[in-house]
C-alpha positions in Angstrom: 44.8 9.1 -60.1 47.0 9.2 -57.0 49.7 6.5 -56.5 48.7 3.5 -54.5 50.3 3.7 -51.0 51.2 0.9 -48.7 48.1 1.6 -46.7 46.0 1.4 -49.8 47.5 -2.0 -50.8 47.3 -3.4 -47.3 43.6 -2.5 -47.0 42.8 -3.9 -50.4 44.6 -7.1 -49.6 42.6 -7.3 -46.4 39.5 -7.0 -48.5 40.8 -9.6 -51.0 40.8 -12.2 -48.2 37.1 -11.5 -47.3 35.5 -11.5 -50.8 34.8 -14.3 -53.2 36.3 -13.8 -56.7 32.8 -13.2 -58.2 32.4 -10.2 -55.8 35.3 -8.3 -57.4 32.9 -5.7 -58.9 32.7 -2.0 -58.6 29.1 -2.3 -57.2 30.0 -4.6 -54.4 29.1 -2.8 -51.1 32.5 -3.6 -49.4 34.4 -2.3 -52.4 32.4 0.9 -52.5 33.1 1.4 -48.8 36.8 0.8 -49.1 37.1 3.1 -52.1 35.6 5.9 -50.1 38.1 5.3 -47.2 41.2 5.3 -49.4 40.0 7.9 -51.9 39.9 5.6 -55.0 37.1 4.8 -57.4 35.2 1.6 -56.8 36.4 0.5 -60.3 40.0 1.0 -59.3 39.6 -1.0 -56.1 37.8 -3.8 -58.0 40.5 -3.9 -60.6 43.3 -4.0 -58.0 41.5 -7.0 -56.4 41.6 -8.8 -59.7 45.2 -7.8 -60.1 46.0 -9.3 -56.7 44.5 -12.6 -57.9 47.5 -12.9 -60.3 49.6 -13.7 -57.1 47.0 -16.3 -56.0 48.0 -19.7 -57.3 44.3 -20.7 -57.6 43.5 -17.7 -59.8 46.8 -16.8 -61.5 45.6 -17.7 -65.0 41.9 -17.1 -64.5 41.8 -13.9 -66.4 44.0 -14.2 -69.5 45.9 -11.1 -70.6 45.6 -9.4 -67.3 48.3 -6.9 -66.8 51.0 -7.5 -64.1 49.7 -6.1 -60.8 53.0 -4.4 -60.1 55.9 -5.2 -57.7 54.3 -3.4 -54.7 51.1 -5.4 -55.0 53.0 -8.7 -55.4 55.1 -7.9 -52.4 52.0 -7.1 -50.3 50.4 -10.3 -51.2 53.5 -12.2 -50.2 53.8 -10.3 -46.9 50.3 -11.6 -46.0 51.0 -15.2 -47.0 54.3 -15.2 -45.2 52.7 -14.0 -41.9 49.0 -14.2 -41.9 48.7 -13.8 -38.1 50.5 -10.4 -38.1 49.4 -9.0 -41.4 45.6 -9.7 -41.0 45.5 -8.3 -37.5 47.6 -5.3 -38.4 45.4 -4.6 -41.5 42.3 -4.8 -39.3 43.8 -2.2 -36.9 44.5 0.0 -40.0 41.0 -0.4 -41.3 39.5 0.6 -38.0 41.9 3.6 -37.9 40.6 4.8 -41.4 37.1 4.6 -39.9 38.2 6.8 -37.0 37.8 3.9 -34.5 40.0 1.5 -32.6 39.8 -2.1 -33.6 38.2 -2.9 -30.2 35.4 -0.3 -31.0 34.9 -1.8 -34.5 34.5 -5.3 -33.2 32.5 -4.4 -30.2 29.8 -3.2 -32.6 29.8 -6.7 -34.2 30.3 -9.0 -31.3 28.3 -8.9 -28.1 30.9 -10.8 -26.0 33.7 -8.4 -27.0 31.4 -5.5 -26.1 30.8 -7.0 -22.7 34.5 -7.7 -22.1 35.4 -4.1 -22.9 32.5 -2.8 -20.7 33.8 -4.7 -17.7 37.5 -4.3 -18.5 39.3 -5.7 -15.4 42.5 -7.8 -15.2 45.6 -8.1 -17.2 44.3 -10.8 -19.5 41.4 -8.8 -20.9 43.4 -7.3 -23.8 44.7 -10.8 -24.7 41.2 -12.3 -24.6 39.8 -9.4 -26.7 42.6 -9.9 -29.3 41.8 -13.6 -29.4 38.1 -13.0 -29.9 38.8 -10.5 -32.7 41.1 -12.9 -34.5 38.5 -15.7 -34.2 35.8 -13.4 -35.5 38.0 -12.3 -38.4 39.0 -15.9 -39.3 35.3 -16.9 -39.3 34.4 -14.0 -41.6 37.1 -15.0 -44.1 36.4 -18.8 -44.1 32.6 -18.7 -44.2 32.5 -16.2 -47.1 35.2 -18.0 -49.1 33.3 -21.3 -48.7 30.1 -19.4 -50.0 28.5 -19.9 -46.6 28.2 -23.7 -46.9 29.6 -26.7 -45.1 32.4 -28.2 -47.2 31.1 -31.7 -46.4 27.3 -31.6 -46.6 26.7 -28.1 -48.1 24.4 -27.0 -45.3 24.1 -23.2 -45.7 22.6 -21.9 -42.5 25.1 -19.4 -41.0 24.2 -20.0 -37.4 25.0 -23.7 -37.8 28.4 -23.2 -39.5 31.9 -23.2 -37.9 35.2 -21.9 -39.2 37.1 -24.9 -38.3 40.9 -25.1 -38.0 42.7 -28.0 -39.6 45.8 -27.5 -37.4 44.6 -26.7 -33.9 44.4 -23.0 -32.8 46.0 -23.8 -29.5 49.0 -25.7 -31.0 49.8 -23.8 -34.1 50.0 -20.1 -33.4 51.7 -19.2 -36.7 48.8 -20.7 -38.7 45.9 -19.4 -36.6 44.7 -16.8 -39.2 46.0 -18.6 -42.3 42.9 -19.1 -44.6 44.5 -22.3 -45.9 44.2 -23.7 -42.4 40.4 -23.3 -42.4 37.4 -25.4 -43.3 33.8 -24.3 -43.3 31.9 -27.1 -41.5 28.5 -27.5 -39.9 28.4 -28.1 -36.2 28.2 -31.9 -36.5 30.9 -32.3 -39.1 33.1 -29.8 -37.3 33.0 -31.9 -34.1 33.5 -35.1 -36.0 36.5 -33.7 -37.8 37.9 -32.3 -34.5 37.6 -35.8 -32.9 39.0 -37.7 -35.9 35.7 -39.3 -37.0 36.1 -37.5 -40.3 39.4 -37.3 -42.2 40.1 -35.3 -45.4 43.0 -36.5 -47.5 45.5 -34.2 -49.2 43.6 -34.6 -52.4 40.4 -33.4 -50.7 38.6 -36.7 -50.4 36.4 -37.4 -47.3 37.0 -40.5 -45.2 34.5 -41.6 -42.6 35.7 -43.6 -39.6 34.2 -47.0 -39.2 33.9 -46.3 -35.4 30.8 -44.2 -36.3 29.1 -47.4 -37.4 27.9 -48.0 -33.8 25.2 -45.4 -34.2 21.9 -46.2 -35.9 22.3 -47.3 -39.5 19.9 -44.6 -40.9 21.7 -41.8 -39.0 25.1 -43.2 -39.9 24.4 -43.2 -43.6 22.4 -39.9 -43.8 24.9 -37.8 -41.8 28.2 -39.5 -42.4 28.6 -42.6 -44.6 27.0 -41.1 -47.8 29.9 -38.6 -47.9 32.6 -41.4 -48.0 35.1 -40.8 -50.8 33.3 -37.6 -52.0 35.4 -34.6 -52.7 34.8 -31.6 -50.4 33.3 -28.5 -51.8 36.4 -26.3 -52.3 36.4 -22.6 -51.4 36.6 -19.9 -54.0 40.3 -19.3 -53.0 42.7 -20.3 -50.3 42.1 -24.0 -50.8 42.9 -26.1 -47.7 46.6 -26.7 -47.4 47.3 -30.4 -48.4 50.2 -30.7 -45.9 47.9 -29.5 -43.1 45.2 -32.0 -44.1 47.8 -34.8 -44.2 49.1 -33.9 -40.7 45.5 -33.9 -39.3 44.7 -37.2 -41.1 47.8 -39.0 -39.8 47.5 -37.7 -36.3 43.8 -37.7 -35.6 41.8 -39.7 -38.0 40.3 -42.9 -36.5 41.1 -45.4 -39.2 
């Protein structure tokens, strides 16, 4: 078996961010596709994904007796966690390259608005806007899948009604824009309520509902909001929300 190159590890770490732990299996479609791109067996890619989990604090001891993933894999994992914005975007460029495409072509096939931007490419800001839309689409893919396609507050699981919500605002925290620990999967209503401070989540993942919402009808207030008071959010498979980020949001925005 050929030695794992930096490209191989970078693309495998990219896939690690997008799959749930239970999907690390040689028959998973995305694993089969990546194995063909990097000339590895699906089993080898699946095993490397499990190996990478040894660097993930939420999965470090999940598989007892698992061999050390190796220094290069550990270093790659750390590179991503130290600079999510750069490493995720760069790895998406690399993935597109292995498919003989540009990243713009790859995402234009997935996102209608990106396709339209590229079709009518005028003005100096188009490249910046396209990159922003690619990053937003990538962040959504990572967050929605890691939360098993369900709202972390109410467990609604209809994809078109779900939002990959940032804990620290996209516009104010550039270095954390693509950090999976800065994401929550929320339905449209709870996303807006969280953004406006009507919902707060404590560093120990408990939901608080602002009393300011009590002005709406009692039935609506209870069914949509109050029944979740002091419940623990449904945690993602990996990349749990950063407690420091939650505390900053809670202290600055929550309407106590």
